[in-house]
Every structure is written in C-alpha cells, then in structure tokens.
N, CA, C, O and the ligand as a Tripos MOL2 file, in Angstrom:
@<TRIPOS>MOLECULE
protein
  229   227    58     0     0
PROTEIN
NO_CHARGES

@<TRIPOS>ATOM
      1 N         102.9570  120.4610  106.5190 N.3       1 MET1
      2 CA        103.5850  119.4930  105.6400 C.3       1 MET1
      3 C         102.6040  119.0530  104.5560 C.2       1 MET1
      4 O         101.3860  119.1080  104.7270 O.2       1 MET1
      5 N         103.1710  118.6200  103.4440 N.am      2 PHE2
      6 CA        102.3490  118.1670  102.3330 C.3       2 PHE2
      7 C         102.5610  116.6640  102.1580 C.2       2 PHE2
      8 O         103.6690  116.2150  101.8650 O.2       2 PHE2
      9 N         101.5020  115.9030  102.3390 N.am      3 CYS3
     10 CA        101.6170  114.4480  102.2780 C.3       3 CYS3
     11 C         101.7850  113.9600  100.8370 C.2       3 CYS3
     12 O         101.0010  114.3160   99.9570 O.2       3 CYS3
     13 N         102.8090  113.1480  100.6080 N.am      4 SER4
     14 CA        103.0870  112.6420   99.2670 C.3       4 SER4
     15 C         102.1160  111.5470   98.8510 C.2       4 SER4
     16 O         102.0150  111.2180   97.6690 O.2       4 SER4
     17 N         101.4040  110.9840   99.8140 N.am      5 PHE5
     18 CA        100.5160  109.8780   99.4960 C.3       5 PHE5
     19 C          99.1050  110.3380   99.1700 C.2       5 PHE5
     20 O          98.5540  109.9590   98.1360 O.2       5 PHE5
     21 N          98.5240  111.1380  100.0230 N.am      6 CYS6
     22 CA         97.1540  111.5820   99.7550 C.3       6 CYS6
     23 C          97.1390  112.9640   99.1020 C.2       6 CYS6
     24 O          96.0730  113.4850   98.7750 O.2       6 CYS6
     25 N          98.3400  113.5690   98.9080 N.am      7 ASN7
     26 CA         98.4410  114.8780   98.2750 C.3       7 ASN7
     27 C          97.5970  115.9450   98.9680 C.2       7 ASN7
     28 O          96.9280  116.7480   98.3170 O.2       7 ASN7
     29 N          97.6410  115.9370  100.2740 N.am      8 GLN8
     30 CA         96.9030  116.9300  101.0260 C.3       8 GLN8
     31 C          97.8090  117.5880  102.0490 C.2       8 GLN8
     32 O          98.7970  117.0060  102.4980 O.2       8 GLN8
     33 N          97.4570  118.8000  102.4030 N.am      9 ASN9
     34 CA         98.1830  119.4810  103.4540 C.3       9 ASN9
     35 C          97.6970  118.9980  104.8150 C.2       9 ASN9
     36 O          96.5150  119.1070  105.1410 O.2       9 ASN9
     37 N          98.6210  118.4650  105.5980 N.am     10 LYS10
     38 CA         98.2600  117.9680  106.9160 C.3      10 LYS10
     39 C          99.1480  118.6360  107.9590 C.2      10 LYS10
     40 O         100.2800  119.0330  107.6800 O.2      10 LYS10
     41 N          98.6020  118.7490  109.1650 N.am     11 SER11
     42 CA         99.3620  119.4290  110.2070 C.3      11 SER11
     43 C         100.4230  118.5310  110.8290 C.2      11 SER11
     44 O         101.4870  118.9980  111.2340 O.2      11 SER11
     45 N         100.1170  117.2190  110.9000 N.am     12 GLU12
     46 CA        101.0620  116.3220  111.5480 C.3      12 GLU12
     47 C         101.4300  115.1610  110.6470 C.2      12 GLU12
     48 O         100.6180  114.6750  109.8600 O.2      12 GLU12
     49 N         102.6810  114.7260  110.7800 N.am     13 GLY13
     50 CA        103.1090  113.5860  109.9940 C.3      13 GLY13
     51 C         104.5840  113.3260  110.1980 C.2      13 GLY13
     52 O         105.2250  113.9430  111.0490 O.2      13 GLY13
     53 N         105.1140  112.4120  109.4170 N.am     14 VAL14
     54 CA        106.5240  112.0810  109.4970 C.3      14 VAL14
     55 C         107.1550  112.3150  108.1360 C.2      14 VAL14
     56 O         106.4580  112.3750  107.1230 O.2      14 VAL14
     57 N         108.4730  112.4480  108.1140 N.am     15 SER15
     58 CA        109.1460  112.5210  106.8340 C.3      15 SER15
     59 C         110.3160  111.5470  106.8260 C.2      15 SER15
     60 O         111.0540  111.4190  107.8030 O.2      15 SER15
     61 N         110.4600  110.8660  105.6950 N.am     16 PHE16
     62 CA        111.6000  109.9760  105.5140 C.3      16 PHE16
     63 C         112.1360  110.1970  104.1110 C.2      16 PHE16
     64 O         111.3770  110.4930  103.1890 O.2      16 PHE16
     65 N         113.4470  110.0510  103.9500 N.am     17 LEU17
     66 CA        114.0970  110.4350  102.6930 C.3      17 LEU17
     67 C         113.6470  111.8650  102.3810 C.2      17 LEU17
     68 O         113.8140  112.7490  103.2210 O.2      17 LEU17
     69 N         113.0880  112.1110  101.2100 N.am     18 ASN18
     70 CA        112.5860  113.4550  100.9170 C.3      18 ASN18
     71 C         111.0690  113.4890  100.9340 C.2      18 ASN18
     72 O         110.4500  114.4010  100.3860 O.2      18 ASN18
     73 N         110.4780  112.4900  101.5660 N.am     19 VAL19
     74 CA        109.0440  112.3000  101.4670 C.3      19 VAL19
     75 C         108.3560  112.6150  102.7790 C.2      19 VAL19
     76 O         108.8320  112.2460  103.8520 O.2      19 VAL19
     77 N         107.2400  113.2930  102.6790 N.am     20 GLU20
     78 CA        106.4520  113.5590  103.8730 C.3      20 GLU20
     79 C         105.1630  112.7460  103.8300 C.2      20 GLU20
     80 O         104.5230  112.5880  102.7900 O.2      20 GLU20
     81 N         104.8240  112.2510  104.9780 N.am     21 LEU21
     82 CA        103.7050  111.3180  105.0770 C.3      21 LEU21
     83 C         102.8630  111.6900  106.2900 C.2      21 LEU21
     84 O         103.3820  111.8050  107.4000 O.2      21 LEU21
     85 N         101.5660  111.8780  106.0770 N.am     22 CYS22
     86 CA        100.7180  112.2660  107.2010 C.3      22 CYS22
     87 C         100.4030  111.0630  108.0890 C.2      22 CYS22
     88 O         100.5870  109.9130  107.6890 O.2      22 CYS22
     89 N          99.9340  111.3440  109.2740 N.am     23 ASN23
     90 CA         99.6850  110.2840  110.2500 C.3      23 ASN23
     91 C          98.6390  109.2790  109.7770 C.2      23 ASN23
     92 O          98.7600  108.0850  110.0480 O.2      23 ASN23
     93 N          97.6110  109.7570  109.0690 N.am     24 SER24
     94 CA         96.5690  108.8250  108.6550 C.3      24 SER24
     95 C          97.0660  107.8840  107.5590 C.2      24 SER24
     96 O          96.7120  106.7060  107.5460 O.2      24 SER24
     97 N          97.8910  108.4030  106.6340 N.am     25 CYS25
     98 CA         98.4730  107.5330  105.6020 C.3      25 CYS25
     99 C          99.4580  106.5590  106.2310 C.2      25 CYS25
    100 O          99.4980  105.3820  105.8710 O.2      25 CYS25
    101 N         100.2490  107.0560  107.1690 N.am     26 MET26
    102 CA        101.2150  106.2250  107.8720 C.3      26 MET26
    103 C         100.5070  105.0430  108.5280 C.2      26 MET26
    104 O         100.9540  103.9000  108.4320 O.2      26 MET26
    105 N          99.4040  105.3400  109.1890 N.am     27 GLU27
    106 CA         98.6360  104.3090  109.8670 C.3      27 GLU27
    107 C          98.0770  103.3020  108.8670 C.2      27 GLU27
    108 O          98.0930  102.0930  109.0990 O.2      27 GLU27
    109 N          97.5800  103.8330  107.7410 N.am     28 GLU28
    110 CA         96.9930  102.9560  106.7350 C.3      28 GLU28
    111 C          98.0510  102.0260  106.1380 C.2      28 GLU28
    112 O          97.8100  100.8340  105.9460 O.2      28 GLU28
    113 N          99.2190  102.5870  105.8500 N.am     29 ILE29
    114 CA        100.2850  101.8020  105.2360 C.3      29 ILE29
    115 C         100.8080  100.7370  106.1910 C.2      29 ILE29
    116 O         101.0970   99.6150  105.7770 O.2      29 ILE29
    117 N         100.9290  101.0830  107.4500 N.am     30 THR30
    118 CA        101.4680  100.1080  108.3910 C.3      30 THR30
    119 C         100.4690   98.9860  108.6690 C.2      30 THR30
    120 O         100.8540   97.9060  109.1160 O.2      30 THR30
    121 N          99.1860   99.2400  108.4040 N.am     31 ASN31
    122 CA         98.1770   98.2150  108.6800 C.3      31 ASN31
    123 C          97.7060   97.4800  107.4330 C.2      31 ASN31
    124 O          96.8690   96.5800  107.5130 O.2      31 ASN31
    125 N          98.2420   97.8640  106.2850 N.am     32 ILE32
    126 CA         97.7440   97.2940  105.0380 C.3      32 ILE32
    127 C          98.2500   95.8560  104.8560 C.2      32 ILE32
    128 O          99.3350   95.5090  105.3220 O.2      32 ILE32
    129 N          97.4610   95.0370  104.1800 N.am     33 THR33
    130 CA         97.8790   93.6660  103.8890 C.3      33 THR33
    131 C          97.9650   93.4700  102.3820 C.2      33 THR33
    132 O          97.4200   94.2580  101.6080 O.2      33 THR33
    133 N          98.6550   92.4140  101.9770 N.am     34 VAL34
    134 CA         98.8410   92.1400  100.5490 C.3      34 VAL34
    135 C          97.5030   91.9320   99.8520 C.2      34 VAL34
    136 O          97.3640   92.2220   98.6640 O.2      34 VAL34
    137 N          96.5310   91.4340  100.5830 N.am     35 GLU35
    138 CA         95.2130   91.1680  100.0020 C.3      35 GLU35
    139 C          94.4370   92.4560   99.7370 C.2      35 GLU35
    140 O          93.4730   92.4700   98.9720 O.2      35 GLU35
    141 N          94.8730   93.5280  100.3790 N.am     36 ASP36
    142 CA         94.1490   94.7890  100.2690 C.3      36 ASP36
    143 C          94.2530   95.3680   98.8570 C.2      36 ASP36
    144 O          95.3130   95.3370   98.2330 O.2      36 ASP36
    145 N          93.1260   95.8990   98.3680 N.am     37 ASP37
    146 CA         93.1010   96.5100   97.0360 C.3      37 ASP37
    147 C          94.0890   97.6640   96.9110 C.2      37 ASP37
    148 O          94.6350   97.9160   95.8360 O.2      37 ASP37
    149 N          94.3080   98.3510   98.0080 N.am     38 LYS38
    150 CA         95.1670   99.5320   97.9660 C.3      38 LYS38
    151 C          96.6560   99.1950   98.0220 C.2      38 LYS38
    152 O          97.5090  100.0600   97.8230 O.2      38 LYS38
    153 N          96.9530   97.9260   98.2960 N.am     39 TYR39
    154 CA         98.3430   97.5210   98.4810 C.3      39 TYR39
    155 C          99.2190   97.8980   97.2840 C.2      39 TYR39
    156 O         100.2750   98.5120   97.4340 O.2      39 TYR39
    157 N          98.7530   97.5130   96.0980 N.am     40 HIS40
    158 CA         99.5540   97.7770   94.8970 C.3      40 HIS40
    159 C          99.6300   99.2630   94.5700 C.2      40 HIS40
    160 O         100.6140   99.7500   94.0150 O.2      40 HIS40
    161 N          98.5690   99.9610   94.9280 N.am     41 TYR41
    162 CA         98.5580  101.4130   94.7610 C.3      41 TYR41
    163 C          99.6700  102.0510   95.5900 C.2      41 TYR41
    164 O         100.3960  102.9220   95.1080 O.2      41 TYR41
    165 N          99.7940  101.6140   96.8270 N.am     42 TYR42
    166 CA        100.8360  102.1780   97.6900 C.3      42 TYR42
    167 C         102.2280  101.7590   97.2470 C.2      42 TYR42
    168 O         103.1660  102.5550   97.2850 O.2      42 TYR42
    169 N         102.3600  100.5080   96.8280 N.am     43 ILE43
    170 CA        103.6580  100.0300   96.3460 C.3      43 ILE43
    171 C         104.1320  100.8930   95.1710 C.2      43 ILE43
    172 O         105.3040  101.2590   95.0940 O.2      43 ILE43
    173 N         103.2090  101.2120   94.2620 N.am     44 ASP44
    174 CA        103.5560  102.0520   93.1140 C.3      44 ASP44
    175 C         104.0480  103.4260   93.5570 C.2      44 ASP44
    176 O         105.0360  103.9390   93.0330 O.2      44 ASP44
    177 N         103.3590  104.0070   94.5130 N.am     45 ILE45
    178 CA        103.7730  105.3180   95.0000 C.3      45 ILE45
    179 C         105.1540  105.2460   95.6340 C.2      45 ILE45
    180 O         106.0020  106.1070   95.3970 O.2      45 ILE45
    181 N         105.3720  104.2130   96.4400 N.am     46 ILE46
    182 CA        106.6650  104.0520   97.1050 C.3      46 ILE46
    183 C         107.7750  103.8530   96.0710 C.2      46 ILE46
    184 O         108.8710  104.3980   96.2080 O.2      46 ILE46
    185 N         107.4750  103.0680   95.0400 N.am     47 LYS47
    186 CA        108.4580  102.8570   93.9740 C.3      47 LYS47
    187 C         108.8320  104.1710   93.2900 C.2      47 LYS47
    188 O         110.0050  104.4360   93.0280 O.2      47 LYS47
    189 N         107.8240  104.9830   93.0080 N.am     48 ASN48
    190 CA        108.0760  106.2810   92.3790 C.3      48 ASN48
    191 C         108.9130  107.1880   93.2730 C.2      48 ASN48
    192 O         109.7680  107.9320   92.7940 O.2      48 ASN48
    193 N         108.6570  107.1160   94.5740 N.am     49 ILE49
    194 CA        109.4310  107.9270   95.5130 C.3      49 ILE49
    195 C         110.8930  107.5020   95.4920 C.2      49 ILE49
    196 O         111.7870  108.3480   95.4690 O.2      49 ILE49
    197 N         111.1420  106.1890   95.4980 N.am     50 PHE50
    198 CA        112.5180  105.7030   95.4760 C.3      50 PHE50
    199 C         113.2140  106.0830   94.1700 C.2      50 PHE50
    200 O         114.3920  106.4400   94.1660 O.2      50 PHE50
    201 N         112.4770  106.0030   93.0640 N.am     51 LYS51
    202 CA        113.0540  106.4010   91.7730 C.3      51 LYS51
    203 C         113.4490  107.8690   91.7960 C.2      51 LYS51
    204 O         114.5190  108.2400   91.3120 O.2      51 LYS51
    205 N         112.5870  108.6980   92.3580 N.am     52 LYS52
    206 CA        112.8590  110.1180   92.4430 C.3      52 LYS52
    207 C         114.1090  110.3830   93.2760 C.2      52 LYS52
    208 O         114.9170  111.2510   92.9450 O.2      52 LYS52
    209 N         114.2570  109.6260   94.3600 N.am     53 CYS53
    210 CA        115.4190  109.7730   95.2240 C.3      53 CYS53
    211 C         116.7050  109.3970   94.4890 C.2      53 CYS53
    212 O         117.7470  110.0290   94.6630 O.2      53 CYS53
    213 N         116.6040  108.3530   93.6640 N.am     54 GLN54
    214 CA        117.7720  107.9490   92.8890 C.3      54 GLN54
    215 C         118.1830  109.0510   91.9210 C.2      54 GLN54
    216 O         119.3700  109.3210   91.7370 O.2      54 GLN54
    217 N         117.1900  109.6810   91.3060 N.am     55 LEU55
    218 CA        117.4770  110.7430   90.3430 C.3      55 LEU55
    219 C         118.0840  111.9640   91.0220 C.2      55 LEU55
    220 O         118.9080  112.6680   90.4370 O.2      55 LEU55
    221 N         117.6730  112.2050   92.2520 N.am     56 ASP56
    222 CA        118.1690  113.3770   92.9730 C.3      56 ASP56
    223 C         119.6420  113.2390   93.3500 C.2      56 ASP56
    224 O         120.3420  114.2370   93.5220 O.2      56 ASP56
    225 N         120.1060  111.9960   93.4760 N.am     57 ASN57
    226 CA        121.5000  111.8010   93.9210 C.3      57 ASN57
    227 C         122.5130  111.9620   92.8010 C.2      57 ASN57
    228 O         123.7140  111.8270   93.0310 O.2      57 ASN57
    229 ZN         98.4180  111.4500  103.7010 Zn       58 ZN58
@<TRIPOS>BOND
     1     1     2 1
     2     2     3 1
     3     3     4 2
     4     3     5 am
     5     5     6 1
     6     6     7 1
     7     7     8 2
     8     7     9 am
     9     9    10 1
    10    10    11 1
    11    11    12 2
    12    11    13 am
    13    13    14 1
    14    14    15 1
    15    15    16 2
    16    15    17 am
    17    17    18 1
    18    18    19 1
    19    19    20 2
    20    19    21 am
    21    21    22 1
    22    22    23 1
    23    23    24 2
    24    23    25 am
    25    25    26 1
    26    26    27 1
    27    27    28 2
    28    27    29 am
    29    29    30 1
    30    30    31 1
    31    31    32 2
    32    31    33 am
    33    33    34 1
    34    34    35 1
    35    35    36 2
    36    35    37 am
    37    37    38 1
    38    38    39 1
    39    39    40 2
    40    39    41 am
    41    41    42 1
    42    42    43 1
    43    43    44 2
    44    43    45 am
    45    45    46 1
    46    46    47 1
    47    47    48 2
    48    47    49 am
    49    49    50 1
    50    50    51 1
    51    51    52 2
    52    51    53 am
    53    53    54 1
    54    54    55 1
    55    55    56 2
    56    55    57 am
    57    57    58 1
    58    58    59 1
    59    59    60 2
    60    59    61 am
    61    61    62 1
    62    62    63 1
    63    63    64 2
    64    63    65 am
    65    65    66 1
    66    66    67 1
    67    67    68 2
    68    67    69 am
    69    69    70 1
    70    70    71 1
    71    71    72 2
    72    71    73 am
    73    73    74 1
    74    74    75 1
    75    75    76 2
    76    75    77 am
    77    77    78 1
    78    78    79 1
    79    79    80 2
    80    79    81 am
    81    81    82 1
    82    82    83 1
    83    83    84 2
    84    83    85 am
    85    85    86 1
    86    86    87 1
    87    87    88 2
    88    87    89 am
    89    89    90 1
    90    90    91 1
    91    91    92 2
    92    91    93 am
    93    93    94 1
    94    94    95 1
    95    95    96 2
    96    95    97 am
    97    97    98 1
    98    98    99 1
    99    99   100 2
   100    99   101 am
   101   101   102 1
   102   102   103 1
   103   103   104 2
   104   103   105 am
   105   105   106 1
   106   106   107 1
   107   107   108 2
   108   107   109 am
   109   109   110 1
   110   110   111 1
   111   111   112 2
   112   111   113 am
   113   113   114 1
   114   114   115 1
   115   115   116 2
   116   115   117 am
   117   117   118 1
   118   118   119 1
   119   119   120 2
   120   119   121 am
   121   121   122 1
   122   122   123 1
   123   123   124 2
   124   123   125 am
   125   125   126 1
   126   126   127 1
   127   127   128 2
   128   127   129 am
   129   129   130 1
   130   130   131 1
   131   131   132 2
   132   131   133 am
   133   133   134 1
   134   134   135 1
   135   135   136 2
   136   135   137 am
   137   137   138 1
   138   138   139 1
   139   139   140 2
   140   139   141 am
   141   141   142 1
   142   142   143 1
   143   143   144 2
   144   143   145 am
   145   145   146 1
   146   146   147 1
   147   147   148 2
   148   147   149 am
   149   149   150 1
   150   150   151 1
   151   151   152 2
   152   151   153 am
   153   153   154 1
   154   154   155 1
   155   155   156 2
   156   155   157 am
   157   157   158 1
   158   158   159 1
   159   159   160 2
   160   159   161 am
   161   161   162 1
   162   162   163 1
   163   163   164 2
   164   163   165 am
   165   165   166 1
   166   166   167 1
   167   167   168 2
   168   167   169 am
   169   169   170 1
   170   170   171 1
   171   171   172 2
   172   171   173 am
   173   173   174 1
   174   174   175 1
   175   175   176 2
   176   175   177 am
   177   177   178 1
   178   178   179 1
   179   179   180 2
   180   179   181 am
   181   181   182 1
   182   182   183 1
   183   183   184 2
   184   183   185 am
   185   185   186 1
   186   186   187 1
   187   187   188 2
   188   187   189 am
   189   189   190 1
   190   190   191 1
   191   191   192 2
   192   191   193 am
   193   193   194 1
   194   194   195 1
   195   195   196 2
   196   195   197 am
   197   197   198 1
   198   198   199 1
   199   199   200 2
   200   199   201 am
   201   201   202 1
   202   202   203 1
   203   203   204 2
   204   203   205 am
   205   205   206 1
   206   206   207 1
   207   207   208 2
   208   207   209 am
   209   209   210 1
   210   210   211 1
   211   211   212 2
   212   211   213 am
   213   213   214 1
   214   214   215 1
   215   215   216 2
   216   215   217 am
   217   217   218 1
   218   218   219 1
   219   219   220 2
   220   219   221 am
   221   221   222 1
   222   222   223 1
   223   223   224 2
   224   223   225 am
   225   225   226 1
   226   226   227 1
   227   227   228 2
@<TRIPOS>SUBSTRUCTURE
     1 MET1         2 RESIDUE 1 A MET
     2 PHE2         6 RESIDUE 1 A PHE
     3 CYS3        10 RESIDUE 1 A CYS
     4 SER4        14 RESIDUE 1 A SER
     5 PHE5        18 RESIDUE 1 A PHE
     6 CYS6        22 RESIDUE 1 A CYS
     7 ASN7        26 RESIDUE 1 A ASN
     8 GLN8        30 RESIDUE 1 A GLN
     9 ASN9        34 RESIDUE 1 A ASN
    10 LYS10       38 RESIDUE 1 A LYS
    11 SER11       42 RESIDUE 1 A SER
    12 GLU12       46 RESIDUE 1 A GLU
    13 GLY13       50 RESIDUE 1 A GLY
    14 VAL14       54 RESIDUE 1 A VAL
    15 SER15       58 RESIDUE 1 A SER
    16 PHE16       62 RESIDUE 1 A PHE
    17 LEU17       66 RESIDUE 1 A LEU
    18 ASN18       70 RESIDUE 1 A ASN
    19 VAL19       74 RESIDUE 1 A VAL
    20 GLU20       78 RESIDUE 1 A GLU
    21 LEU21       82 RESIDUE 1 A LEU
    22 CYS22       86 RESIDUE 1 A CYS
    23 ASN23       90 RESIDUE 1 A ASN
    24 SER24       94 RESIDUE 1 A SER
    25 CYS25       98 RESIDUE 1 A CYS
    26 MET26      102 RESIDUE 1 A MET
    27 GLU27      106 RESIDUE 1 A GLU
    28 GLU28      110 RESIDUE 1 A GLU
    29 ILE29      114 RESIDUE 1 A ILE
    30 THR30      118 RESIDUE 1 A THR
    31 ASN31      122 RESIDUE 1 A ASN
    32 ILE32      126 RESIDUE 1 A ILE
    33 THR33      130 RESIDUE 1 A THR
    34 VAL34      134 RESIDUE 1 A VAL
    35 GLU35      138 RESIDUE 1 A GLU
    36 ASP36      142 RESIDUE 1 A ASP
    37 ASP37      146 RESIDUE 1 A ASP
    38 LYS38      150 RESIDUE 1 A LYS
    39 TYR39      154 RESIDUE 1 A TYR
    40 HIS40      158 RESIDUE 1 A HIS
    41 TYR41      162 RESIDUE 1 A TYR
    42 TYR42      166 RESIDUE 1 A TYR
    43 ILE43      170 RESIDUE 1 A ILE
    44 ASP44      174 RESIDUE 1 A ASP
    45 ILE45      178 RESIDUE 1 A ILE
    46 ILE46      182 RESIDUE 1 A ILE
    47 LYS47      186 RESIDUE 1 A LYS
    48 ASN48      190 RESIDUE 1 A ASN
    49 ILE49      194 RESIDUE 1 A ILE
    50 PHE50      198 RESIDUE 1 A PHE
    51 LYS51      202 RESIDUE 1 A LYS
    52 LYS52      206 RESIDUE 1 A LYS
    53 CYS53      210 RESIDUE 1 A CYS
    54 GLN54      214 RESIDUE 1 A GLN
    55 LEU55      218 RESIDUE 1 A LEU
    56 ASP56      222 RESIDUE 1 A ASP
    57 ASN57      226 RESIDUE 1 A ASN
    58 ZN58       229 GROUP 0 **** ****
C-alpha cells in the first residue's frame, strides 16, 4: 500500500474512503493534539483528501 500521508510504500496500514494510511501515520494522527506543530499539517492533508473525494463523486 502507498500511504497518502507520508507518501511512502508501507507493508501494513488501513484504508478509508479512497485513502491509504500506514500504521505509523495512523498512530501519530490518533495521538496528535491541537497544540502539536503537525496538527495543522495533518488537517490540511485530510481536507485535501475530502476535497478529492468530493470531486470523484
Ligand atoms: Zn504513512
């Protein structure tokens, strides 16, 4: 699978909607807090994924 978040090929992960997410990104996202510097970075990626899904429909 190809992770949409870190853009790397990973052997294990989950997929939701049309997006694949590796286990390490999944773990990072589920543990992230609003105070975290990466929070807004992830929100942006998630927003782009949702936009892409809207366009696909
Ligand atoms: Zn990843």
